[in-house]
C-alpha positions in Angstrom: 47.6 123.1 -0.8 46.9 126.4 -2.5 44.0 128.5 -1.5 42.6 131.8 -2.7 41.4 134.9 -0.9 40.5 138.6 -1.7 39.6 142.1 0.2 35.9 141.7 -0.5 33.5 143.6 1.9 33.8 147.0 3.7 31.4 147.0 6.7 30.3 149.8 8.3 29.9 149.0 12.0 27.2 151.0 13.8 25.8 150.8 17.4 21.9 151.3 17.5 22.1 155.1 18.5 23.9 155.4 15.3 22.7 153.0 13.0 19.8 154.9 11.2 21.8 158.1 10.6 25.1 156.3 9.4 22.9 154.4 7.0 21.0 156.9 5.5 24.3 158.9 5.3 26.1 156.3 3.1 23.3 155.5 1.0 22.7 159.1 -0.1 26.8 159.8 -0.3 26.9 156.7 -2.5 23.8 156.8 -4.3 23.3 153.3 -3.6 19.7 152.0 -1.9 19.7 150.1 1.3 18.8 146.5 0.8 17.9 144.6 3.9 19.1 141.1 4.5 15.9 139.1 4.8 17.6 136.7 7.3 19.0 139.3 9.5 17.7 142.6 10.9 21.2 143.4 11.9 22.6 143.9 8.3 21.9 145.9 5.5 23.6 146.3 2.0 24.5 149.0 0.0 25.3 147.1 -3.0 28.3 146.2 -5.1 30.8 148.6 -6.2 34.3 148.7 -8.3 35.7 145.2 -9.1 32.7 143.3 -6.9 33.9 145.3 -4.0 30.7 145.2 -1.3 29.7 147.7 1.2 27.6 146.8 4.0 26.2 148.0 7.1 26.1 146.1 10.3 24.5 146.8 13.5 26.5 146.4 16.5 25.9 146.0 20.3 25.5 149.0 22.4 29.2 150.2 23.7 30.6 149.4 20.4 32.3 152.4 18.7 31.2 153.3 15.1 34.0 151.9 12.8 34.9 150.5 9.2 36.3 147.0 8.9 37.1 144.9 6.1 36.1 141.3 5.4 38.7 138.9 3.5 36.8 136.2 1.8 38.4 133.0 1.2 38.0 129.4 0.0 39.9 128.1 3.3 39.5 130.1 6.3 42.4 128.2 8.4 45.0 128.5 5.8 44.2 132.3 5.2 44.3 133.0 8.9 47.6 131.1 9.1 48.9 133.2 6.1 47.8 136.5 7.7 49.3 135.4 10.8 52.9 135.1 9.2 52.5 138.4 8.1 51.8 140.0 11.6 48.0 139.4 12.2 46.6 138.3 15.5 43.6 136.4 16.2 41.1 138.1 18.4 38.2 135.9 18.3 37.0 132.6 17.1 33.4 133.4 15.6 32.5 129.9 14.7 32.8 130.1 11.0 35.2 132.9 10.9 37.9 134.4 12.3 37.9 138.5 13.9 41.6 139.7 13.7 43.5 142.7 13.9 46.5 143.8 11.5 49.8 145.1 13.1 48.3 148.4 13.5 45.6 146.9 15.6 42.8 147.4 12.9 40.1 145.1 13.1 39.1 142.8 10.1 37.7 139.6 9.4 38.4 136.2 7.7 35.1 134.4 6.1 34.4 132.1 3.9 33.3 133.0 0.2 30.2 135.1 0.1 30.4 136.8 -3.1 30.1 134.0 -5.6 31.2 135.0 -9.1 32.9 138.1 -7.6 35.2 135.7 -5.7 35.9 133.7 -8.5 36.8 137.0 -10.7 39.0 138.5 -8.4 40.4 136.3 -5.9 44.6 135.6 -5.5 45.7 132.3 -5.5 48.4 131.7 -2.7 50.8 128.7 -2.7 
């Protein structure tokens, strides 16, 4: 059965000691104001950029190194995880409703359900 996916979100993972400075820097650097997530104090948004690409800030736990990671959103998480594994990705952790994975070089990324609504519909790629 066909499914769709797209590279949708760039996340800045910041531990508590870097969160305020990193968020302020990237807000100023991009000219996008910070919008808090009303349901989760660990998430902030810097909004939408080209082609519906979103930039988000995630407060991680102490000891996590500051890093960037991407989210691939899909309308079928199991099918997209299997497709990416066939390309060389490795499952790291089942996070309940999504998977944390690494690419062949060891870079972390997540496969998540659809989060961007109309942007997903407009920019997703269909896979057989």
